[in-house]
C-alpha positions in Angstrom: 0.1 0.1 -0.4 1.3 3.7 -1.0 -0.5 6.4 0.7 -1.8 9.8 -1.6 -3.3 13.0 -0.3 -6.2 13.4 -2.0 -8.4 17.0 -1.6 -5.3 17.6 1.0 -5.9 14.0 3.6 -4.3 11.3 2.9 -5.6 8.2 0.6 -4.7 4.3 0.7 -3.7 2.7 -2.9 -3.7 -0.2 -3.1 -1.0 -1.3 -5.4 0.3 -4.6 -6.9 3.0 -5.4 -9.7 2.3 -4.8 -12.9 0.7 -8.8 -14.4 -1.2 -9.6 -11.3 -4.1 -8.9 -9.8 -6.1 -9.5 -6.9 -8.1 -12.5 -6.6 -10.7 -13.6 -3.7 -7.9 -11.5 -1.3 -5.2 -12.8 -3.1 -2.5 -12.2 -5.7 -2.3 -14.4 -8.6 -0.2 -13.7 -12.2 -2.6 -12.8 -15.2 -0.4 -15.8 -16.9 -1.9 -17.7 -13.8 -5.2 -17.0 -15.6 -4.9 -17.3 -19.1 -3.7 -21.1 -18.7 -6.4 -21.4 -17.0 -9.0 -20.4 -19.0 -6.9 -21.6 -22.1 -7.5 -26.0 -20.2 -10.7 -24.9 -19.2 -11.5 -24.2 -22.9 -9.7 -27.1 -24.5 -10.4 -29.5 -21.8 -14.3 -29.4 -21.0 -16.0 -30.3 -24.5 -12.7 -32.5 -24.8 -13.9 -34.3 -21.9 -17.9 -34.3 -22.2 -16.9 -36.0 -25.7 -14.9 -38.7 -24.4 -17.2 -39.1 -21.7 -20.4 -39.1 -24.1 -17.9 -41.6 -25.7 -18.4 -44.3 -23.0 -21.6 -44.2 -22.6 -22.2 -45.5 -25.9 -19.9 -48.1 -25.6 -21.6 -49.2 -22.3 -25.3 -48.1 -23.2 -25.7 -48.0 -27.3 -28.2 -48.6 -29.0 -28.0 -50.1 -32.2 -29.1 -48.4 -35.8 -28.9 -48.6 -39.5 -28.3 -45.4 -41.0 -27.5 -43.7 -44.9 -24.2 -42.1 -45.8 -25.9 -39.3 -47.3 -22.2 -38.0 -47.9 -18.7 -38.3 -48.4 -15.9 -34.9 -49.0 -12.4 -34.6 -48.2 -11.8 -32.5 -45.4 -8.3 -30.8 -44.8 -5.0 -31.4 -46.6 -3.7 -35.0 -45.6 -6.4 -36.8 -47.8 -9.0 -37.5 -44.8 -12.5 -38.1 -46.0 -15.7 -37.4 -43.5 -19.4 -38.7 -43.8 -22.6 -37.6 -43.1 -25.2 -40.5 -42.4 -28.6 -40.6 -41.2 -30.5 -42.8 -39.6 -34.6 -43.0 -37.6 -35.9 -43.3 -34.2 -38.9 -43.9 -34.1 -39.9 -41.6 -37.3 -37.5 -38.3 -36.6 -34.5 -38.8 -38.7 -31.0 -38.2 -37.1 -27.6 -37.3 -38.2 -23.9 -37.6 -37.4 -20.7 -37.6 -39.2 -17.5 -40.0 -39.0 -14.5 -39.5 -40.6 -14.1 -42.7 -42.8 -12.9 -43.2 -46.5 -14.3 -46.9 -46.9 -18.0 -45.7 -47.0 -19.5 -43.9 -50.1 -22.3 -41.6 -50.1 -25.6 -44.4 -50.7 -23.9 -47.2 -48.4 -25.7 -48.8 -44.7 -24.1 -47.1 -41.9 -24.1 -49.4 -38.3 -24.4 -46.5 -35.6 -24.8 -46.9 -31.8 -27.0 -43.3 -30.0 -27.8 -43.0 -26.7 -31.6 -44.3 -26.5 -32.1 -40.8 -23.7 -30.7 -38.5 -26.3 -30.3 -40.2 -30.4 -28.8 -37.0 -31.2 -25.4 -38.0 -29.4 -24.6 -40.9 -31.8 -21.0 -42.5 -33.4 -20.2 -44.7 -36.0 -20.2 -47.8 -34.6 -17.2 -48.6 -35.9 -15.4 -45.0 -34.1 -16.7 -47.1 -30.8 -15.3 -51.2 -31.4 -12.0 -49.1 -32.6 -11.4 -46.6 -30.0 -13.6 -48.4 -26.7 -14.1 -51.2 -25.4 -18.0 -51.9 -26.6 -19.8 -54.3 -23.3 -22.0 -55.1 -25.6 -22.6 -57.8 -29.0 -24.2 -55.8 -31.7 -27.5 -58.1 -32.4 
């Protein structure tokens, strides 16, 4: 703290080192704050997808879908497909990076019964997660 005269009276002024901010009574370097925010922006969405994938592997429901489009993404020759499938006469969509499919092909899809909008290509799930039930 330093003192300064304001209107002839002494006033206490809170000073802090450059690059620091006071949060809940503690001085924290702004670099730490930027790092925490950056990690939260990256980790939270990635964790959400991983949790969804684990739920799909454990409790997913299987359905047959149709590949609607196939197109190249990026510069490394990766192909993305879009697919759609129906649950109780409602159409849902999804995508996968897989060059083995062509437009019009059938594709096995796994989805959450509670939310069919959460879905993945079955091939992606079996390649990346331990599937607890056998496809029927």
